[in-house]
C-alpha positions as CSV (number, residue, x, y, z in Angstrom):
1,X,22.0,184.3,27.9
2,X,24.9,185.5,30.1
3,X,25.5,188.1,27.4
4,X,22.0,189.4,27.6
5,X,22.1,189.5,31.4
6,X,25.5,191.3,31.3
7,X,24.0,193.8,28.8
8,X,21.1,194.4,31.2
9,X,23.4,195.0,34.1
10,X,25.6,197.2,32.1
11,X,22.7,199.3,30.9
12,X,21.5,199.6,34.5
13,X,24.9,200.8,35.5
14,X,25.1,203.3,32.6
15,X,21.7,204.6,33.6
16,X,22.8,205.3,37.1
17,X,26.1,206.8,35.8
18,X,24.1,209.1,33.5
19,X,22.0,210.3,36.3
20,X,25.1,211.0,38.3
21,X,26.7,213.1,35.6
22,X,23.6,215.2,35.1
23,X,23.1,215.9,38.7
24,X,26.6,216.7,39.8
25,X,30.2,215.9,38.9
26,X,31.0,215.6,42.6
27,X,28.1,213.2,43.7
28,X,29.0,209.7,42.5
29,X,26.3,207.1,42.6
30,X,27.6,204.0,44.3
31,X,25.9,200.9,42.9
32,X,24.9,198.4,45.6
33,X,27.2,195.5,46.2
34,X,24.4,193.5,47.8
35,X,22.3,190.6,46.5
36,X,19.5,189.5,48.7
37,X,16.0,188.0,48.5
38,X,14.0,189.9,51.1
39,X,10.6,188.3,50.7
40,X,8.6,185.8,48.6
41,X,4.9,185.2,48.2
42,X,2.3,183.9,45.8
43,X,-0.8,185.3,44.4
44,X,-4.2,183.6,44.7
45,X,-4.2,180.0,43.6
46,X,-6.8,177.5,42.3
47,X,-7.4,174.2,44.1
48,X,-9.7,171.2,43.4
49,X,-11.9,170.1,46.3
50,X,-13.8,166.8,46.4
51,X,-17.6,167.1,46.6
52,X,-20.8,165.3,45.7
53,X,-23.1,166.0,42.8
54,X,-26.9,166.3,43.4
55,X,-27.2,162.6,42.7
56,X,-24.5,161.6,45.2
57,X,-21.7,161.0,42.7
58,X,-18.1,162.0,43.4
59,X,-16.9,165.2,41.7
60,X,-14.6,168.1,42.3
61,X,-15.2,171.8,42.8
62,X,-12.5,174.4,41.8
63,X,-12.0,177.1,44.4
64,X,-9.7,180.1,44.5
65,X,-7.9,180.5,47.8
66,X,-5.7,183.2,49.2
67,X,-2.1,182.2,50.0
68,X,-1.7,184.5,52.9
69,X,-2.2,181.5,55.1
70,X,0.8,179.8,53.6
71,X,3.8,182.1,54.3
72,X,7.2,181.3,52.9
73,X,10.4,181.0,54.9
74,X,13.7,182.2,53.5
75,X,16.9,180.5,54.8
76,X,19.6,183.0,53.9
77,X,22.3,180.7,55.0
78,X,21.4,177.9,52.6
79,X,19.4,179.8,50.0
80,X,16.3,177.6,50.5
81,X,12.9,179.2,50.2
82,X,9.8,177.1,51.1
83,X,6.4,177.1,52.8
84,X,6.2,175.1,56.0
85,X,2.4,174.6,55.6
86,X,1.8,172.8,52.4
87,X,-0.8,174.1,49.9
88,X,-4.0,172.1,49.7
89,X,-4.0,168.8,47.8
90,X,-4.7,169.2,44.1
91,X,-3.5,172.8,44.0
92,X,-2.3,173.8,40.5
93,X,1.2,175.3,40.9
94,X,2.1,175.1,37.2
95,X,1.2,178.8,36.5
96,X,1.8,181.0,39.6
97,X,2.4,184.7,39.8
98,X,4.9,185.6,42.5
99,X,5.4,188.5,44.8
100,X,9.2,188.9,45.3
101,X,11.2,191.7,46.9
102,X,14.9,191.7,46.4
103,X,18.0,193.8,46.7
104,X,19.6,193.4,43.2
105,X,18.5,192.0,39.9
106,X,16.5,188.8,39.9
107,X,17.1,186.1,37.3
108,X,15.6,182.6,36.9
109,X,17.3,179.4,35.7
110,X,15.8,178.0,32.5
111,X,16.4,174.2,32.2
112,X,15.9,174.2,28.4
113,X,18.8,176.6,27.9
114,X,20.7,175.8,31.0
115,X,21.2,179.6,31.6
116,X,19.8,182.3,33.9
117,X,17.3,184.8,32.3
118,X,16.0,188.0,33.6
119,X,12.9,187.3,35.8
120,X,9.7,189.2,35.3
121,X,7.5,188.9,38.4
122,X,4.3,189.6,36.5
123,X,4.8,186.5,34.3
124,X,3.5,183.1,35.6
125,X,6.0,180.5,36.7
126,X,5.9,176.7,36.9
127,X,6.6,175.6,40.4
128,X,5.7,171.9,40.0
129,X,9.4,171.3,40.7
130,X,11.9,173.5,42.7
131,X,13.1,176.5,40.8
132,X,16.5,178.1,41.0
133,X,16.8,181.9,41.2
134,X,19.9,184.0,41.1
135,X,20.1,187.6,42.4
136,X,22.9,189.8,41.0
137,X,24.1,192.8,42.9
138,X,23.6,196.1,41.1
139,X,27.4,196.6,40.6
140,X,27.5,193.1,38.9
141,X,30.3,192.0,41.2
142,X,28.3,189.5,43.3
143,X,25.4,187.2,43.1
144,X,23.4,184.9,45.5
145,X,21.6,181.7,44.5
146,X,18.2,180.6,45.9
147,X,16.1,177.5,45.4
148,X,12.3,178.1,45.8
149,X,10.2,175.1,46.6
150,X,6.4,175.3,46.7
151,X,5.1,172.5,48.9
152,X,1.7,170.9,48.1
153,X,0.0,168.1,50.1
154,X,0.5,164.9,48.2
155,X,-2.7,163.4,49.8
156,X,-5.9,165.1,51.0
157,X,-5.2,165.6,54.7
158,X,-8.9,165.4,55.8
159,X,-9.7,162.4,53.6
160,X,-10.4,159.1,55.4
161,X,-8.9,156.2,53.5
162,X,-9.8,152.5,54.1
163,X,-8.0,149.2,53.4
164,X,-9.7,145.8,53.4
165,X,-8.3,142.4,54.3
166,X,-9.8,138.9,54.6
167,X,-9.0,136.0,57.0
168,X,-10.5,132.5,56.7
169,X,-11.9,132.1,60.2
170,X,-15.5,131.7,61.3
171,X,-16.0,134.1,64.2
172,X,-18.9,136.2,65.4
173,X,-17.1,139.4,66.7
174,X,-18.1,140.8,70.0
175,X,-15.3,143.2,71.1
176,X,-12.1,144.5,69.5
177,X,-9.3,146.0,71.6
178,X,-5.7,146.9,71.2
179,X,-3.8,145.2,73.9
180,X,-0.1,144.5,74.5
181,X,0.9,145.8,71.1
182,X,-1.6,143.5,69.2
183,X,-5.2,143.7,68.1
184,X,-7.3,141.3,70.0
185,X,-10.7,140.2,68.6
186,X,-13.1,138.7,71.2
187,X,-16.1,136.7,70.0
188,X,-18.0,133.5,69.6
189,X,-16.6,130.5,67.6
190,X,-18.7,128.4,65.2
191,X,-19.5,126.0,68.1
192,X,-20.6,128.8,70.4
193,X,-17.5,128.9,72.6
194,X,-15.6,132.1,73.6
195,X,-12.7,132.7,71.2
196,X,-9.9,135.2,71.1
197,X,-8.2,136.1,67.9
198,X,-4.9,138.1,67.5
199,X,-3.4,140.1,64.7
200,X,-0.6,142.5,64.2
201,X,-1.4,146.2,64.2
202,X,0.7,147.0,61.3
203,X,0.1,145.9,57.7
204,X,-2.7,143.7,56.5
205,X,-4.1,141.9,59.6
206,X,-4.1,138.1,59.6
207,X,-6.1,136.7,62.5
208,X,-5.0,133.6,64.4
209,X,-6.8,132.0,67.4
210,X,-5.6,131.9,71.0
211,X,-6.6,129.4,73.7
212,X,-9.1,130.8,76.2
213,X,-9.2,129.7,79.9
214,X,-11.1,130.8,83.0
215,X,-14.1,132.3,81.3
216,X,-17.0,130.1,79.9
217,X,-19.4,132.5,78.3
218,X,-18.7,134.6,75.2
219,X,-21.3,137.1,76.5
220,X,-18.6,138.3,79.0
221,X,-16.7,139.7,76.1
222,X,-19.4,142.3,75.5
223,X,-18.3,144.1,78.7
224,X,-14.5,144.0,78.2
225,X,-12.6,147.2,79.2
226,X,-8.9,147.9,79.2
227,X,-7.6,149.5,82.4
228,X,-4.2,149.9,84.1
229,X,-2.5,147.4,81.7
230,X,-5.1,144.6,82.2
231,X,-8.4,143.6,80.8
232,X,-11.6,143.3,82.8
233,X,-14.9,141.7,82.0
234,X,-18.1,140.8,83.8
235,X,-19.6,137.3,83.6
236,X,-22.5,135.9,85.5
237,X,-22.5,139.0,87.8
238,X,-18.8,138.6,88.7
239,X,-15.7,140.5,87.8
240,X,-12.9,138.8,85.9
241,X,-9.4,140.0,84.9
242,X,-6.8,138.9,82.4
243,X,-3.1,139.9,82.0
244,X,-2.8,138.5,78.5
245,X,-6.4,138.5,77.0
246,X,-6.7,134.7,77.1
247,X,-6.2,133.5,80.7
248,X,-9.0,134.9,83.0
249,X,-9.2,134.8,86.8
250,X,-12.1,135.7,89.1
251,X,-11.6,138.9,91.1
252,X,-15.0,139.8,92.7
253,X,-18.1,137.8,93.0
254,X,-21.5,138.1,94.6
255,X,-22.2,141.7,93.5
256,X,-24.3,140.9,90.5
257,X,-22.5,143.2,88.1
258,X,-24.3,143.9,84.8
259,X,-21.7,146.0,83.0
260,X,-18.4,147.9,83.1
261,X,-19.4,151.5,82.4
262,X,-16.1,153.3,82.2
263,X,-12.3,153.2,82.8
264,X,-9.6,155.8,82.9
265,X,-5.9,155.4,83.6
266,X,-5.8,159.2,84.0
267,X,-8.3,159.1,86.8
268,X,-7.2,155.7,88.1
269,X,-10.8,154.3,88.2
270,X,-12.7,151.4,86.8
271,X,-16.5,151.8,86.9
272,X,-19.0,149.0,87.3
273,X,-22.7,148.8,87.7
274,X,-25.3,146.4,89.0
275,X,-29.0,146.7,88.3
276,X,-29.2,148.9,91.4
277,X,-25.9,150.4,92.2
278,X,-22.7,152.0,90.7
279,X,-19.2,151.1,92.0
280,X,-15.7,152.2,91.3
281,X,-12.4,150.3,91.9
282,X,-8.7,151.1,91.6
283,X,-7.5,147.6,91.0
284,X,-10.4,145.2,91.1
285,X,-9.6,143.9,94.6
286,X,-12.2,146.0,96.3
287,X,-15.0,148.4,95.2
288,X,-16.4,151.7,96.5
289,X,-20.1,152.4,96.3
290,X,-20.8,155.5,94.1
291,X,-24.6,155.7,94.5
292,X,-27.7,154.2,93.0
293,X,-28.3,153.5,89.3
294,X,-30.6,156.3,88.0
295,X,-33.5,155.7,85.6
296,X,-32.6,155.2,82.0
297,X,-29.0,154.4,82.8
298,X,-27.3,152.3,80.1
299,X,-26.2,148.9,81.2
300,X,-26.5,147.0,77.9
301,X,-24.8,147.4,74.5
302,X,-22.4,149.8,76.3
303,X,-19.9,152.0,74.5
304,X,-17.7,153.8,76.9
305,X,-15.0,156.4,76.4
306,X,-12.9,158.6,78.7
307,X,-10.6,161.5,77.8
308,X,-9.0,164.6,79.4
309,X,-11.0,167.8,79.2
310,X,-9.6,170.2,76.5
311,X,-9.3,173.1,78.9
312,X,-7.8,171.1,81.8
313,X,-6.0,167.9,81.1
314,X,-6.2,167.0,84.8
315,X,-10.0,166.5,84.6
316,X,-11.4,163.4,82.9
317,X,-14.7,163.2,81.1
318,X,-16.4,159.9,81.0
319,X,-18.9,159.2,78.2
320,X,-21.4,156.3,78.3
321,X,-23.7,155.4,75.5
322,X,-26.0,152.4,75.5
323,X,-29.4,150.9,76.2
324,X,-31.4,150.6,79.5
325,X,-33.0,147.2,78.7
326,X,-31.4,143.9,77.8
327,X,-33.4,143.8,74.6
328,X,-31.5,147.0,73.5
329,X,-34.6,148.3,71.8
330,X,-35.9,151.8,71.7
331,X,-33.4,154.7,71.8
332,X,-29.9,154.7,73.3
333,X,-29.1,156.9,76.2
334,X,-26.1,159.2,76.5
335,X,-24.6,159.9,80.0
336,X,-21.6,161.7,81.1
337,X,-19.5,162.2,84.3
338,X,-16.7,164.6,85.1
339,X,-14.0,163.2,87.4
340,X,-14.3,166.2,89.7
341,X,-18.1,165.8,90.1
342,X,-20.1,163.3,92.1
343,X,-22.8,162.2,89.7
344,X,-23.6,160.9,86.2
345,X,-25.6,163.3,84.0
346,X,-28.1,162.2,81.4
347,X,-28.3,164.1,78.1
348,X,-32.0,164.4,77.5
349,X,-33.0,164.3,73.9
350,X,-36.3,166.1,74.3
351,X,-36.5,168.7,71.6
352,X,-33.2,167.7,70.1
353,X,-33.5,167.2,66.4
354,X,-30.2,165.3,66.2
355,X,-30.2,162.7,68.9
356,X,-27.9,159.7,69.2
357,X,-28.9,157.3,66.4
358,X,-30.7,154.1,67.5
359,X,-28.7,151.5,65.5
360,X,-28.3,147.7,65.9
361,X,-25.0,146.9,67.5
362,X,-24.4,150.6,68.0
363,X,-20.7,151.5,68.2
364,X,-19.5,154.8,69.6
365,X,-15.8,155.6,69.3
366,X,-13.7,158.6,70.4
367,X,-11.8,159.7,67.3
368,X,-10.4,162.9,65.8
369,X,-11.3,164.6,69.1
370,X,-15.0,163.8,68.5
371,X,-17.5,161.0,69.1
372,X,-18.3,158.8,66.1
373,X,-21.4,156.6,66.1
374,X,-22.3,154.0,63.5
375,X,-23.9,150.5,63.3
376,X,-26.5,148.3,61.7
377,X,-30.0,149.1,60.6
378,X,-31.9,151.5,62.8
379,X,-33.6,154.8,63.2
380,X,-32.2,158.3,63.2
381,X,-34.5,161.2,64.2
382,X,-37.5,159.0,63.4
383,X,-36.2,157.9,59.9
384,X,-35.1,154.4,59.0
385,X,-31.5,154.0,57.9
386,X,-29.6,151.1,56.4
387,X,-26.6,149.5,58.1
388,X,-23.4,151.4,57.9
389,X,-25.0,154.3,56.0
390,X,-23.0,157.1,57.7
391,X,-20.8,158.3,60.5
392,X,-22.9,160.2,63.1
393,X,-20.5,162.7,64.6
394,X,-20.9,164.6,67.9
395,X,-18.6,167.5,68.2
396,X,-20.1,168.7,71.6
397,X,-19.4,165.6,73.7
398,X,-22.6,163.6,73.0
399,X,-25.4,166.2,72.7
400,X,-25.9,166.7,69.0
401,X,-25.2,163.8,66.5
402,X,-25.2,164.7,62.8
403,X,-24.4,162.5,59.9
404,X,-21.2,163.6,58.3
405,X,-22.3,164.6,54.7
406,X,-18.8,165.5,53.5
407,X,-16.8,163.6,50.9
408,X,-13.9,163.3,53.3
409,X,-15.0,161.1,56.2
410,X,-17.1,158.1,55.1
411,X,-17.5,154.5,55.9
412,X,-16.4,152.1,53.2
413,X,-19.0,151.9,50.4
414,X,-18.7,148.1,50.5
415,X,-20.0,148.1,54.1
416,X,-23.2,149.8,53.2
417,X,-26.1,147.4,53.9
418,X,-23.9,144.9,55.6
419,X,-25.8,143.1,58.3
420,X,-23.1,140.8,59.7
421,X,-22.0,141.1,63.3
422,X,-19.0,143.4,63.8
423,X,-16.7,145.0,66.4
424,X,-14.9,148.3,66.2
425,X,-12.2,150.3,67.9
426,X,-9.5,152.9,67.4
427,X,-5.9,152.0,67.9
428,X,-3.0,154.1,69.2
429,X,-1.9,154.8,65.6
430,X,-5.2,156.6,64.9
431,X,-6.6,153.8,62.7
432,X,-10.3,153.0,63.0
433,X,-10.8,149.2,62.9
434,X,-14.1,147.6,61.8
435,X,-14.0,143.8,61.8
436,X,-17.0,141.9,60.4
437,X,-17.5,138.2,61.1
438,X,-19.4,135.2,59.8
439,X,-17.8,132.5,57.6
440,X,-14.7,134.6,57.4
441,X,-13.2,137.7,59.1
442,X,-13.3,140.9,57.0
443,X,-11.1,143.6,58.5
444,X,-11.4,147.3,57.6
445,X,-8.7,149.8,58.6
446,X,-9.4,153.5,58.1
447,X,-7.5,156.7,58.9
448,X,-7.9,160.4,58.3
449,X,-4.7,161.1,56.3
450,X,-3.5,163.9,58.5
451,X,-3.8,161.8,61.7
452,X,-1.3,159.4,60.1
453,X,1.4,161.9,59.1
454,X,3.2,161.5,62.4
455,X,3.3,157.7,61.9
456,X,5.4,157.9,58.8
C-alpha cells in the first residue's frame, strides 16, 4: 500500500512538474510542504426513534436528520477530531459520507491490511469505531495523523427509565421527602401508628423503621414540608417541627392550622393556612398574617412547589394544587403566588379543555422544569381514567395539563391500575420516587436519562 501511495504522490508531483515545464522554464511550481485537516463534517444520517403503533405497541421510526447541528472540533495539537454534541441514540454510523477539506493528500488507515490507502470522500466510511487518517504534504516530505471519532449517545437522552425494588414492611405511605441525605417515608403502620422509614438515596432502597416521638397522629404527615433544614407539620391545628424527621416538638398552638401551603428557602418563608386566614413565618417561632383564605383555596391533599422564575432567579413562584374540601372530591384547584406580589391567584379552569386532572391521591411534582401530575383513578376533562395511566404535564406553570403521549416519559407499565396508597417526590439527583405501600413497600425510581448525565 505504501508503494501505491508513493506512486500516487509521485504522479501528482510529475503532473505539477509537467505543467511547470509547459508554462515556463523560469516559473518553478513549488509543491506545498504542509499537511493539515481544515474541516470535517458528515452528510445526512439516519436515526431510529422510538414511537407507538396505532394499537399502542412499541416500535421505531427511521428518520433522516441533518448533521449541521453536530459540528466537529479539530484539535490540531493532538490530531483529535470529534463532535462535542453526540448524535442521537440509535444513529447508524456504519456508512457515512464525509465532507473533508484538507491541505495535502488524505489517506485512511485500513485495519485489515494495516496500511494507509488513498481516501475517496464520496465513498462511505464505517465510523462505529474511531478511524485514523493521515494527510501527506504535496511534496511527500511530511505527514500529519488525525483520529476521527463520531460520538453517538449510548442511551436515549429523553427516555425515562425506571427501577423497581421491594422491602418487606407493612406501611401505608403518606409523604416521601429527601432529608439529611436520606429518603424518609412517612406513613401509617399496620397498627395505625405514625411511622417513619428511612432508605439510602443511592442504589436499591431498603427501608428500615425509625422511632417516632412527639407526634401522635399519622394524619400530620400529610402536611409535612421541608424548610430551612428542618421539617414542619401540622397536627390538631398546631405547628410541629423536627430536626431529624423522628423527634417532633410543638412550636405554635391555638391557631387552628389546616395545612402548610408552601415553603421556599430562596424566599425565606413557610406558608400556613387556617380555614379562614393565611400566615407566613421565617422560623416557626412567630407568624405574620397574610390575609384571608379566598374561596376555593386548597387546604386538603395539598401538593406545593416553589422555584425561582426563569427570567429572574431572585423572584420565587409558589405553586399550590389541592382540594377545597376535606373529602377531596370534585376537581382540584390550582393557585399561584409570586414572591414580589401580595396575593394568591387562582387559575380558573372555565373554558380550559386541559384542566388539572382530578385523581385520587393526586401528586404534583416539579420535575424537568415542568409540573407533573399523576395519581389513582379519577377524571380528566370529564373522562374516567385508571390509576397511574399517564403523566399529566403542565409546561406553563399550572394552566394547561396534557397527558404526555410520547414514548419517552411514561410511568412504569406495572403501576397501571395500581390502587394501593402511595407517596412520591423528586430527589436532588433528579430521580422521581414513587413508593407504594400495603403488605410490603414497592419502590420505583425513575429518571430522564439526560438529567442523570451529571451524576455519573
